[in-house]
N, C-alpha and C positions, 0 to 999 in steps of 0.2 A: 593502775591508770590507763584508761583507753586512749585512742588516738585523738579523739575530740578534746578530752580534757588536756592532753599534752599541749595542743596548740592554743587552747584558751588560756592555759596557764602562761604561755608565752605572751598572749595579748595582755594579760595582767601585769607581767613584768614591764612590757613597753608602756602601759598606761601610767605607771608610776612616774615616768619621765615628764608627764605634762601636768601633774596635779597642782602645781603652784600656778603656772602660767595660764592654764586653760579656764580656770574659774572666771565667771560663774557657770560655764559650761562644764559637764562631766569630763573627766579625762579617760579617753578610750584607747584601747590597743586593737590593732588589726593585723592579721597575718594571712598571706595568700599562699596556698599550697597546691603544687602540681606534681604529681608522680612521687609523692612523699618527700618532697623538697620545698622548702620555703623560697619563693621566687620574688616576694615583695612583702614588706612590713612597714608599719607606721604607727604614730600616735598623735593625739590631738594637739594641734599647734596652739600657740598663745591666742587668747581670746580674739575672735575676729578672723582667725586664719583657717586654714584647711582642717577638716576632720580626719579622723584616723584612716577611714576607709579610702579617702582621696589620696592621702600620702602613700598608703600601701599600694594602691593602684598605679600611681605615678612612679613608684619605685620598680615596677615591672618592666624589664627591657623589651621583651618580646610580648606585645599586648595580645597577640593571637593565642597565647597559652591560657589567657583568662577564660576563654570559652570552654576549657576542659578542666579548670581549677576550682578549688574550694576556698571560700573567704571565711575566715574565722574572725569574730569581733566580739569584744566583751559586753557591748551594749547595742541594743537594737539600732540599725541604721535609721537616721532621721528621714522624715517624709514631707517635711515642710520647708519653706523658704525662711531662713533667718539671716544671719550674717553671710551665710553661703547657700548655694543650691541644695536640695535634697540628696543625701548620699544614696538613697534607694534608687533614684533615677539614674545615677552614674553606674550602679551595679547592673541594672537592667540594660542600660546603653551597651555595656561590655559583655553582656550575655554570660555573666558568671553563673553556672548551673546550680550551684549549692552554697548556701550561706548558713553557717553555724554560729548561733548567737548565745552569749552568756545569760543575759537577762533582758526582759522587756523594759523599755524606757518609761519611767512614771510621768514624764512631762506630758501634760494633757494633749498638746498638739501632736505628739507622736503616739505614745501609749497603745501600741499595737498596729497602728496605721502603717508604719514602715513594713512590717511583716505582711500585712494585707496586700500592699503593693507588690512586693516581691512574689507572693503566691499567685497573684493575679496575672503576673507575667510569666508564669510557668516555672518559676525558680523553686527548687526544693529548699525548705527551710527547717532547720533542727534548732530547738531552743532548750533553755534550762541547763546548760553545761556549766558546771561550777558556779551555779547561780549565787549562792550565798557570799561566795569570795568576790563575785563581780559587783554585788550590791555593796559589800563592805568597802571596797576601794573607793567608791563614790558615795559614802554614807552621808556627807554633808547635803549633796544633791537629792538623794532619796528622802531624807528626813525633811527637807524643805518642801518637796512636792507632795509627799504622802501625809505628812503631819501638819503642814501649813504653819511651820515655825522653823527657826534655824536650828542646826545641830549645835548643842551647847556643851562646851568643855569648861570644867572648873579647873583652876590652876593655883596652887600656892606652894610655898616653901615654909617649912616648920623646923624648928630646932629640936635636938634630941629630947628636950623635956617638953616639947608640945606648944611652943610659942611662935607666932609668926611675925612678931615685932617686940622691940624692947619697951620698957615702961616709959622711958623718957628719950628724947632725941634732941640734939643740939643743931643739926642742920637739916634743911629741906632736901633731903636725898634718901634713897633707899639704904637700909642696913642689910648688907649681903649675908645671907645665911648659907648659900650654896657656892660651889666653886665656879670658875670661869667657863668650864666646859658645860655644865648644866645651864648656865646662862645663855651660852651660844645656842644650845638646843632650843631654848624658849624663843629666840630670835627666828630660828628655823620654823618653828611652829607658826609664828606670826605671819610668815609668808605663805602659809597653807590654809589660812582662814580668811574670811571675808572681813572680820571686825574683832575688835578687842574692847572689853568693857570693864570700867572701874567706877567706884563711888566718889562722892565728894571728898571724903577724908583722905583718901589715897592721894588725890590731886593736891589737896591743901598740905599734906605732910611731906609728900615726896617730890612733888612737881615732875612727874615722869613725862617722857616724851612719847611712850607708846608707839614707837617706830621700829623698823628693822635697821639695825646697825651692825650686828655681829654676823650677818648672813647676807646673801644676795637675793632680792626679791622685792615684791611690791608691799608697800605699807598697807596694813589693815585700815579699815574706817575705825576711827576712835569714837566709842560711845561712852558718854560721861552722865551718870546720874547726879543731877545738881538740883535737888528739890527746891531750894530757896535761893538759888543764884548767888551762892557764897564764894565760888571760885574766882580768884583774882584774874583780871584780863590779861596780865603779864605771864601767866602760866604757859608752859610749853605747849599744852594742848591747843592753844590758839595761834600757833606759829606758822600755820599753812603748809607744814610738811606733809600733812595728810588730812583727809576729810574728817571733820568732827561733827558728831551729832550730840547736842545736850537734850537730856530728858529731864524736865522740870514739871512743876505742878500744872503748867499749862498743857502738857502732853498726856500725863497720866494722873489717876486718882490715888494718892499715896495711901488712902484709908483702905483700899482693896488689895487684892492680890497683886503685888508689885511685879513679880517675875513674869507672870502671864501677860501682863500689860506690855512689859518691855519686850517680850517675845513677839507680840502682835506689832509693835512698832517696827522691830526689825524685819518682820515678814512683809509689812506694808512697804518698806524701803527696799525690798528684794535682796536682803542680806541672808545668805544661806547658812552662815556659820558664825560662831562667835566664841572667844576665849574669855572667860570671866576672870580678871586678874585683880579684883577688887580687894578690899579689906574684909575682916571677919564678917561684919554685918551683911554686906553684899553677897558674899558667898553663902552665908547660912540662910539668907532669904531664899535663894534658888534650891538649896538642899531641902529646907522645910516645905516648900511647895512641890517638891519632888520633880522639878523641872531642870533636869540635867541628863545628858547622855554619857558623859565620860568625865572622870576626875583624874588629873595628874598631880600627884603630890610628891614634892621632893622632901627628903629627910637630910638635913645638913648635919655636919659633925659637931656643931657648936652647941653650948648651953647658955640660955638666956636668964634662966632662974626665976624671972618674972617679966610681966609684960602683957601683950595681947594674945589670948589663947587661940589656938588653931580652931578652925571649924570642926564641928562634930558630923562625921559621916558614918552612919551605920551601915556599912557595906564592906564586904571582903575584897581585897585586891585580887586581880587574876594575873598580874604580871609584876615582878620586881626586877629592876634593872640597876646594876651597879655602875655609877659613873665616878670613878676614883673613890674619894672618900664621901661621896654623896650616894643616897639611894633614891631612885624614882619609883614610886607605886602607881600602878594604873588600875583604876576601878571602872566598871561599866554598870549603868543603871538599867537593870533588866526588868523593872516594874511596868 
């Protein structure tokens, strides 16, 4: 690992701290180095707050050192006015002579313009350091801007014998297949995405809240497919605890590719990521249309013997995680 990779790796470590609060902005890490010593560092604040470069510069006690320092940042400094002024202007103001960047920002209003500004000011710019890792940490943001759709995560839990639900239920609430630690992890995931999507039957059968309760963070937007407006108005999804979007026949044509139309609705609403937590039919629709980026499948220790079969996913997992008596399998769609 060379010196540039060392400090960009530190930027990535810092960026992880802002992943939940920064969205829909990307979470970025920045490190300022003088004489082989870190003199300031920062990460993206909650949405509307300071960017990583601003926080790193503010952390430097002796600002005169900035004129002899190198700024490392995991994503190209912004060049436009948004919620905050352009970071590239601040870098130029402090005459930082060298900026090392992990990857270029895919957002159309930046997309290389930050680098052009820095170069025009006589600043040396180095790019493409640990680029794949810098893209991966903000994969929701990159997918949204490059593919013009949200990053799509499929999630379900299945029994040892391959069922996601029992044949019959006596109460309108979930039948738990996994342990409390797996369920807590799911609530953590909810804080990391923009939205969560389920189908009609899931709401009718389970009456879920689809909010964050076992973790600290923002509730995702609730997306519900309700073709014929069958969901009872007393359902939890109408409790005003989180924004809810209902997708019915008035919004999409159910005779055509449903998943792609749903993805378009989410893109139009500037929703960068979604966890699909619906029933088998909803999940299988996205799988069949090949419209998913990641699948997270829990395997619980119980046997149901009969019931609703788990979706069929013709892919090999790349990671297996043990959560006490549960297993979590992670899949990626590389097509």
